[in-house]
TIDRENGU-976641 format. One record per atom (N, C-alpha, C): x, y, z; residue in one letter. Coordinates in pm, whole numbers, plus 50000, padded with zeros to 5 digits. Example, Ala and Ser with C-alpha at 12.3 -4.5 7.8 and 13.67 -1.06 7.14 Angstrom:
<rs>
<x:51319 y:49431 z:50780 bami:a>;
<x:51230 y:49550 z:50780 bami:a>;
<x:51320 y:49670 z:50780 bami:a>;
<x:51285 y:49775 z:50708 bami:s>;
<x:51367 y:49894 z:50714 bami:s>;
<x:51290 y:50003 z:50787 bami:s>;
</rs>
This chain:
<rs>
<x:14420 y:63780 z:42630 bami:i>;
<x:14515 y:63791 z:42691 bami:i>;
<x:14673 y:63796 z:42567 bami:i>;
<x:14755 y:63863 z:42614 bami:t>;
<x:14869 y:63834 z:42533 bami:t>;
<x:14967 y:63778 z:42593 bami:t>;
<x:15032 y:63658 z:42543 bami:t>;
<x:15118 y:63574 z:42591 bami:t>;
<x:15254 y:63555 z:42505 bami:t>;
<x:15375 y:63523 z:42599 bami:n>;
<x:15466 y:63469 z:42496 bami:n>;
<x:15445 y:63296 z:42496 bami:n>;
<x:15535 y:63262 z:42432 bami:a>;
<x:15512 y:63106 z:42390 bami:a>;
<x:15578 y:63025 z:42496 bami:a>;
<x:15581 y:63063 z:42607 bami:s>;
<x:15651 y:62990 z:42703 bami:s>;
<x:15567 y:62868 z:42738 bami:s>;
<x:15625 y:62753 z:42846 bami:k>;
<x:15586 y:62641 z:42862 bami:k>;
<x:15424 y:62676 z:42955 bami:k>;
<x:15428 y:62786 z:43012 bami:n>;
<x:15323 y:62806 z:43126 bami:n>;
<x:15208 y:62844 z:43029 bami:n>;
<x:15209 y:62913 z:42909 bami:f>;
<x:15106 y:62946 z:42830 bami:f>;
<x:15054 y:62839 z:42722 bami:f>;
<x:15127 y:62785 z:42661 bami:i>;
<x:15106 y:62667 z:42568 bami:i>;
<x:15062 y:62551 z:42628 bami:i>;
<x:15052 y:62520 z:42752 bami:s>;
<x:14991 y:62377 z:42802 bami:s>;
<x:14847 y:62376 z:42772 bami:s>;
<x:14838 y:62251 z:42758 bami:k>;
<x:14674 y:62229 z:42701 bami:k>;
<x:14580 y:62259 z:42832 bami:k>;
<x:14634 y:62225 z:42939 bami:k>;
<x:14582 y:62276 z:43048 bami:k>;
<x:14510 y:62416 z:43061 bami:k>;
<x:14615 y:62502 z:43057 bami:f>;
<x:14592 y:62638 z:43057 bami:f>;
<x:14497 y:62713 z:42929 bami:f>;
<x:14531 y:62651 z:42831 bami:l>;
<x:14429 y:62671 z:42677 bami:l>;
<x:14322 y:62637 z:42722 bami:l>;
<x:14265 y:62518 z:42734 bami:n>;
<x:14118 y:62461 z:42773 bami:n>;
<x:14094 y:62539 z:42904 bami:n>;
<x:14139 y:62586 z:42975 bami:n>;
<x:14078 y:62645 z:43094 bami:n>;
<x:14058 y:62800 z:43059 bami:n>;
<x:14134 y:62865 z:42988 bami:v>;
<x:14076 y:62999 z:42918 bami:v>;
<x:13961 y:62997 z:42817 bami:v>;
<x:13969 y:62894 z:42731 bami:t>;
<x:13881 y:62911 z:42649 bami:t>;
<x:13746 y:62863 z:42701 bami:t>;
<x:13754 y:62774 z:42792 bami:s>;
<x:13616 y:62746 z:42857 bami:s>;
<x:13562 y:62875 z:42928 bami:s>;
<x:13664 y:62981 z:42958 bami:l>;
<x:13622 y:63108 z:43013 bami:l>;
<x:13561 y:63225 z:42922 bami:l>;
<x:13593 y:63178 z:42792 bami:a>;
<x:13592 y:63264 z:42675 bami:a>;
<x:13706 y:63367 z:42659 bami:a>;
<x:13842 y:63331 z:42685 bami:i>;
<x:13906 y:63421 z:42691 bami:i>;
<x:13983 y:63383 z:42571 bami:i>;
<x:14051 y:63464 z:42485 bami:k>;
<x:14114 y:63472 z:42371 bami:k>;
<x:14284 y:63486 z:42414 bami:k>;
<x:14348 y:63405 z:42377 bami:v>;
<x:14503 y:63408 z:42381 bami:v>;
<x:14585 y:63439 z:42271 bami:v>;
<x:14664 y:63507 z:42269 bami:k>;
<x:14728 y:63595 z:42149 bami:k>;
<x:14877 y:63568 z:42196 bami:k>;
<x:14950 y:63487 z:42132 bami:k>;
<x:15114 y:63452 z:42168 bami:k>;
<x:15185 y:63545 z:42051 bami:k>;
<x:15277 y:63574 z:42132 bami:v>;
<x:15350 y:63687 z:42074 bami:v>;
<x:15510 y:63610 z:42064 bami:v>;
<x:15574 y:63646 z:41940 bami:p>;
<x:15747 y:63592 z:41968 bami:p>;
<x:15801 y:63668 z:42048 bami:p>;
<x:15892 y:63587 z:42081 bami:i>;
<x:15980 y:63630 z:42175 bami:i>;
<x:16055 y:63746 z:42163 bami:i>;
<x:16099 y:63793 z:42000 bami:k>;
<x:16153 y:63898 z:41979 bami:k>;
<x:16066 y:64036 z:41952 bami:k>;
<x:15943 y:64027 z:42001 bami:a>;
<x:15869 y:64151 z:42002 bami:a>;
<x:15882 y:64219 z:42111 bami:a>;
<x:15967 y:64262 z:42131 bami:y>;
<x:16058 y:64334 z:42262 bami:y>;
<x:15929 y:64421 z:42339 bami:y>;
<x:15858 y:64509 z:42264 bami:n>;
<x:15786 y:64606 z:42303 bami:n>;
<x:15641 y:64543 z:42383 bami:n>;
<x:15625 y:64415 z:42311 bami:l>;
<x:15508 y:64353 z:42410 bami:l>;
<x:15558 y:64268 z:42506 bami:l>;
<x:15678 y:64232 z:42500 bami:i>;
<x:15711 y:64115 z:42619 bami:i>;
<x:15734 y:64189 z:42743 bami:i>;
<x:15718 y:64344 z:42750 bami:s>;
<x:15744 y:64406 z:42867 bami:s>;
<x:15585 y:64376 z:42934 bami:s>;
<x:15493 y:64396 z:42843 bami:k>;
<x:15354 y:64376 z:42884 bami:k>;
<x:15347 y:64244 z:42951 bami:k>;
<x:15385 y:64124 z:42858 bami:v>;
<x:15370 y:64043 z:42923 bami:v>;
<x:15434 y:63999 z:43053 bami:v>;
<x:15539 y:64038 z:43091 bami:k>;
<x:15617 y:64021 z:43215 bami:k>;
<x:15505 y:64138 z:43336 bami:k>;
<x:15473 y:64226 z:43285 bami:r>;
<x:15373 y:64312 z:43383 bami:r>;
<x:15271 y:64224 z:43417 bami:r>;
<x:15234 y:64163 z:43351 bami:y>;
<x:15102 y:64105 z:43374 bami:y>;
<x:15110 y:63928 z:43408 bami:y>;
<x:15220 y:63890 z:43402 bami:y>;
<x:15261 y:63751 z:43441 bami:y>;
<x:15198 y:63702 z:43562 bami:y>;
<x:15241 y:63779 z:43651 bami:v>;
<x:15197 y:63726 z:43813 bami:v>;
<x:15031 y:63725 z:43806 bami:v>;
<x:14969 y:63833 z:43759 bami:v>;
<x:14819 y:63838 z:43769 bami:v>;
<x:14765 y:63710 z:43687 bami:v>;
<x:14832 y:63663 z:43568 bami:i>;
<x:14759 y:63573 z:43492 bami:i>;
<x:14828 y:63450 z:43560 bami:i>;
<x:14923 y:63445 z:43632 bami:y>;
<x:14973 y:63296 z:43707 bami:y>;
<x:14868 y:63293 z:43810 bami:y>;
<x:14831 y:63370 z:43900 bami:y>;
<x:14732 y:63341 z:44008 bami:y>;
<x:14608 y:63338 z:43949 bami:y>;
<x:14575 y:63403 z:43859 bami:t>;
<x:14421 y:63360 z:43809 bami:t>;
<x:14416 y:63206 z:43753 bami:t>;
<x:14521 y:63175 z:43698 bami:f>;
<x:14563 y:63052 z:43658 bami:f>;
<x:14537 y:62933 z:43751 bami:f>;
<x:14606 y:62981 z:43863 bami:k>;
<x:14589 y:62919 z:44001 bami:k>;
<x:14463 y:62878 z:44043 bami:k>;
<x:14397 y:63011 z:44046 bami:i>;
<x:14253 y:63015 z:44092 bami:i>;
<x:14142 y:62926 z:44038 bami:i>;
<x:14180 y:62937 z:43884 bami:i>;
<x:14069 y:62864 z:43789 bami:i>;
<x:14123 y:62734 z:43804 bami:i>;
<x:14228 y:62677 z:43810 bami:t>;
<x:14274 y:62544 z:43826 bami:t>;
<x:14216 y:62481 z:43930 bami:t>;
<x:14208 y:62555 z:44056 bami:s>;
<x:14174 y:62495 z:44201 bami:s>;
<x:14016 y:62459 z:44209 bami:s>;
<x:13960 y:62588 z:44138 bami:k>;
<x:13823 y:62587 z:44140 bami:k>;
<x:13758 y:62453 z:44039 bami:k>;
<x:13837 y:62423 z:43928 bami:l>;
<x:13822 y:62343 z:43841 bami:l>;
<x:13843 y:62183 z:43928 bami:l>;
<x:13944 y:62189 z:44005 bami:e>;
<x:13962 y:62039 z:44060 bami:e>;
<x:13853 y:62003 z:44181 bami:e>;
<x:13763 y:62111 z:44228 bami:t>;
<x:13732 y:62104 z:44318 bami:t>;
<x:13567 y:62080 z:44272 bami:t>;
<x:13540 y:62117 z:44122 bami:t>;
<x:13418 y:62095 z:44087 bami:t>;
<x:13388 y:61981 z:44024 bami:t>;
<x:13300 y:61894 z:44012 bami:t>;
<x:13246 y:61797 z:43940 bami:t>;
<x:13191 y:61808 z:43832 bami:t>;
<x:13239 y:61804 z:43713 bami:l>;
<x:13164 y:61828 z:43584 bami:l>;
<x:13061 y:61685 z:43555 bami:l>;
<x:12946 y:61714 z:43500 bami:p>;
<x:12870 y:61607 z:43456 bami:p>;
<x:12950 y:61529 z:43325 bami:p>;
<x:12919 y:61410 z:43349 bami:k>;
<x:12963 y:61300 z:43230 bami:k>;
<x:12860 y:61325 z:43089 bami:k>;
<x:12931 y:61345 z:42971 bami:h>;
<x:12871 y:61359 z:42874 bami:h>;
<x:12812 y:61206 z:42805 bami:h>;
</rs>
Protein backbone atom coordinates (compact mmCIF):
# COMPACT_ATOMS: atom_id res chain seq x y z
CA UNK A 1 0.00 0.00 0.00
CA UNK A 2 1.34 3.44 -0.88
CA UNK A 3 0.26 6.11 1.59
CA UNK A 4 1.08 9.63 2.60
CA UNK A 5 2.43 10.39 6.06
CA UNK A 6 -0.90 11.46 7.57
CA UNK A 7 -1.92 10.47 11.08
CA UNK A 8 -4.21 7.73 9.76
CA UNK A 9 -1.37 5.82 8.15
CA UNK A 10 1.48 6.27 10.63
CA UNK A 11 -0.35 5.13 13.74
CA UNK A 12 1.10 2.09 15.47
CA UNK A 13 -2.29 0.38 15.40
CA UNK A 14 -2.57 0.66 11.60
CA UNK A 15 1.03 -0.40 10.99
CA UNK A 16 0.74 -3.39 13.34
CA UNK A 17 -2.47 -4.55 11.70
CA UNK A 18 -1.21 -4.34 8.13
CA UNK A 19 2.08 -5.97 9.12
CA UNK A 20 0.18 -8.87 10.67
CA UNK A 21 -1.55 -9.34 7.31
CA UNK A 22 1.81 -9.32 5.47
CA UNK A 23 1.04 -6.01 3.75
CA UNK A 24 3.91 -3.64 3.05
CA UNK A 25 3.31 0.08 3.54
CA UNK A 26 5.26 2.60 1.49
CA UNK A 27 5.14 6.21 2.71
CA UNK A 28 5.23 8.91 0.06
CA UNK A 29 6.25 12.50 0.78
CA UNK A 30 3.48 15.08 0.46
CA UNK A 31 5.26 16.82 -2.44
CA UNK A 32 5.08 13.73 -4.67
CA UNK A 33 2.04 15.08 -6.49
CA UNK A 34 1.70 12.28 -9.00
CA UNK A 35 1.39 9.67 -6.23
CA UNK A 36 -0.84 11.75 -3.95
CA UNK A 37 -3.71 11.38 -6.41
CA UNK A 38 -3.35 7.61 -6.07
CA UNK A 39 -3.42 7.93 -2.29
CA UNK A 40 -6.58 10.01 -2.48
CA UNK A 41 -8.17 7.54 -4.88
CA UNK A 42 -7.59 4.54 -2.63
CA UNK A 43 -8.04 6.29 0.72
CA UNK A 44 -11.69 5.26 1.10
CA UNK A 45 -10.92 1.63 0.29
CA UNK A 46 -8.00 1.56 2.73
CA UNK A 47 -10.03 3.37 5.39
CA UNK A 48 -12.90 0.87 5.28
CA UNK A 49 -10.50 -2.07 5.09
CA UNK A 50 -8.78 -0.76 8.21
CA UNK A 51 -12.15 -0.45 9.97
CA UNK A 52 -13.01 -4.06 9.08
CA UNK A 53 -9.61 -5.33 10.23
CA UNK A 54 -9.78 -3.50 13.55
CA UNK A 55 -13.35 -4.61 14.23
CA UNK A 56 -12.41 -8.24 13.55
CA UNK A 57 -9.33 -7.97 15.77
CA UNK A 58 -11.36 -6.46 18.60
CA UNK A 59 -13.81 -9.37 18.52
CA UNK A 60 -11.09 -12.02 18.27
CA UNK A 61 -9.28 -13.10 21.41
CA UNK A 62 -5.64 -13.86 20.82
CA UNK A 63 -3.79 -16.47 22.89
CA UNK A 64 -1.34 -15.10 25.42
CA UNK A 65 2.32 -15.93 24.85
